[in-house]
N, C-alpha and C positions, 0 to 999 in steps of 0.2 A: 149466752148460749142456752137455749129452752132446756127446761127440766128433764124433757123427756128425750132429747138428744143426748143430757149427759147419763141420764139412766143407760140408755141404748150403748154408749162408749163404755161405760163400765161394767155392762152386760159382756160386751164383746171382749173386754179385756180379762175379765173374768174366764170367758170360756177358753180364750188361748192360753191363760195361765194353767187351767187344768188340762190343756190338751199337750203343753209342756211336761207337766208331772207325769201324766199317763206315758207319755213317750218316753221318758226318763226311766219311768218304772220297768217299762215293757224291754227297752234295749239295757237294763241294768245300769245306767251311765252315771247316776249317781254313786254307786258302789264301786265303779271304775274310777271314778275320779279320787274317790277318798283312798283308795288302794294306791294310786299311783303317787298321792301324797306321801302316804305311810311308807311306801316303799323307799322313797329317797331320804327321808327323814332318818331312816333305819339301815341305811345303807352301809355305813361303817360296820355295823354288827354282822351283817347277813352276808356280805361279800366273800370272807374268807370261808364260811360254811356253807357255801351253795353254790350253784352253777352260774348264779348272778347273770341274769339273761340280757339286762341293760348293756351289758359289756360287749355283745356279740354283734358282727358287722357281716352284711351279705357281701360274700365272694364271688358266688356264681348266682345269677339271677334270670329268672323267665327264659331260661334256655330250653329249646324244645328239644324233647326226646324223640330222635329220629325213628320211625318204624312203628309208631303208636299214633292213633288217630284220634282215639278218645278214651274218657272213663279209666285214665290211669288213677288209681287208688291205693292206699295204705302203703306203710314203707315199713321196712324192719332191715337192720345191719346182720349180715351173717360173718363172725370173726373167723370161721374155718375157710372161707371161702375170698374175704376180705371184699366182701361186694354186697350191695342192697338187693332186696327181694321185694316186690312189688305185686299186686294183683289188679287185673281190669275185671270190670262186671259187665259191662256191654255184651262183648264176646268174651266169655269167662277165660282167663288165662294168668298162670303165674310167671313173671318175669325176674329176670335177673338184668341188673346194671350195675355199672360201672360206678366207682366214686366220683367219677367226673360226669355222670347222667347219660352216657353210653349204652344202649340196649346191648345186651350179649346172648341173651337167651330167652325164648317163651315157650311154653308147656302150658296146652289146652286143658281146661278142666271142666271135666265130664261130669255132670249131675250137681252140679252147684248153681242154686237158685240165683243169687245176688250176692258174692263173694265181696265184702267191704274192708277187710281187716287180715293181715296177716301178721304173725310173731315167730320169730327164731326161739325155739326150745333148746335145741342141742344139735351135734352135727347131724346133719341131713335130715332133721325132723321139725315140723313147723306146725302150727295150729291157724287156721282160717275159720273166720266168722261169716256166717250165712246170714245177711242182717234179716231178710223177710220170716225166714223159718226161725231165726235165732237159735242155731247149731252152733257148735264148735265142733271142727273136723281135723283130725290128728292126721297129716301127712307127711311121707319119706318121699325125699327126693336125691336121686344121685345123678352121676354122670350119664347114666344110660338110660333113665327116665325119660320118655316120651310124651306120656300122658298120665293125669292124674285123675282117677275114677272116684267120686264121693262113696259109692258103694262100699270101695274096698277099705274106708278109712274107718277109725275108731270116732264115734260120734256122741256129743252131749247136747240134749236138747233142753234149753231153758226157755220156758214160756212165762217170762217174767213182765209183766205190764204190755204186751205186745200191742202195737197198734200201727200196721204194716209197715211203711217204708221208713221209720223212726225207730230201729233196733240197733243190733250191736255194730258201732263204727269204728271200735279202735281197740285194739289190743297190747297190751305191756307185760312182761314175764320177768318175775323176781327168780332168779336162779336159787340164791341163797334160802330164803324164805319159801321154796316152790309154790308161789302164788300168781296165779293169771289173773291180770287185771281186765276187765272187761267194760267198754264205754258205751252206752245207751245214748244214742243222739240227742234225745229231746223228749218231752212230754211225757214224763220228766227227764232233765238230765240226770244221768246216775253212773255210777261207778261201780261196779259189783267186783267181788275178791273171789275166784274160784280156786280151791284146794281140792286134789286129787283127781284132777284132770289135766294135761294129757296122762293116761295111764301107764303104769311102770313097764319095765322095758318087755316084761313077759308076757304084756297083753292083759294082765288080770286086773279089774275094776278095783280101784280104791273107794274109800267111802267119802264121796263127793261132798264138799261144804261151800255154800254160797253165802257170803255176808256181804252187807253194805253198811256205808256210814253217811246217813242222811245229814247230820249235822256239818261235815265236810261237804258234801254236795250243794248243800244250802248256801255254803259260801262260795263255790262257784259262782260269779258273775259273768256267766257267759251264755249265749243264747243256744248255743247247742256245743256237741262235742265230735269233732271228725277223727281224731287220734290219740293215741297215749305212747310214752316212752318212760321206762323206767330206770334210774341211773343207780348201778350198784354201789359206787363209791360213796354217794351221800345219802342214799336211799329215799332219793327224792321222784316224784313222778312229774313227767311233763304232760299238759292237757291241751292241745291243740284245738280250737274253734275257728271254724270257716266264716260262720256269721259274724263273730265278734273281732275276726281277723286278729287272734292275740294268740299266744302260747303263754299260759301259765306255769311257773314253777311250782308245785306244792311239797312241803316239807313233810316230814316223817309223821307229824300230826295230822295233815291234809290241808293246812294253812296255806293260802297263797302267800308267797314271800318275793317273788319277783316276776317280771313279764317280759315277752319281745312282741312288739306291735308289728305286724303285717300291713300296715297302710302305708302309702307313698310317704317317703322323705324320713321314715323311719328306720334306723340302723343302715342306712346306706340304701335301702330301696329307693330306686328311681320310680319303680310304679307299684301299686298296691297289688298282693298277691289275689289272684281272683277268686280261687276256690280250693283253698288249702285243703287236702285230701289226706295226707300219712306225714308223718314226721319219725325221724331215727336218728340215732346217735353213734358215732363211732369211736373207737377208743381212745381217739386223741381230743375228744371234745367236740369236734366239730358236728354241726346239727345240720341235716339233710332233710330237704322238706320237698313234697309234690304237690302239683294241683293240677286239676281237670283244667282241659281236657289233655295235656302232656307236658308239663313244664316242671323245670326243675331248679332245685336253689340250694346254696350251701351256705351256712353262717359259721363262721369262727369267731373265738373269743379275742379282742383284741387286748 
């Protein structure tokens, strides 16, 4: 083989290697591979003190939610109603779903630009995030509610690293610590902790404090964040990533300790979850998940 061809082949091989390395860094594949190895190596230590997502299996998958055409987004469990609450953002609505994924109720949202997340706070009280405007809105809902107007809601605006449609995508609430976790989708991926909102029962504003943990966020080897769920029993946080097709369990220090893959063939999934947008947990530990445009999933720990 002539030297020029050997040189050309070596250059092509080097370029291909650089592309593989670049792709691995972009998709955080190296961190994911190392995490999967350590997850199983330390399984015996972690199972008892965690939710341990590898044990979960799909019991409902890719079930269409009838009555919703598109834009099913976010999910939270309401213990008072024993149902799931979601939102849509194309035509803004608050939705109530049964634990089997049936649509029970739809309430129009007026004055909401791009509602992307909803979280149960207390009986009849929820917080909704408006992604583009980076607003948090406290809303109240009862049996007589026929419309929810943003203008009548307590609001908190957080203009943090605003960049269009890459704003607040997920919410989770720690009832004991009175902390509201707010997930920024990406560019960069962030999880903020907000204390002092929603306001007290009398509507009087409290001192609002917003904090972040960049060391924790740097360890999140996911490309985006779509939803959050806080588990009161363990104090752990679940972080859902659509683009990485992954649910991560973070311990009380914010370190990833277990994961649930949303790819085909994992956890009993016949097909991959196409666009995971919301996750919630019932009191029995069942994980519920919704995916655009209108798909419903449930996972049980076996």
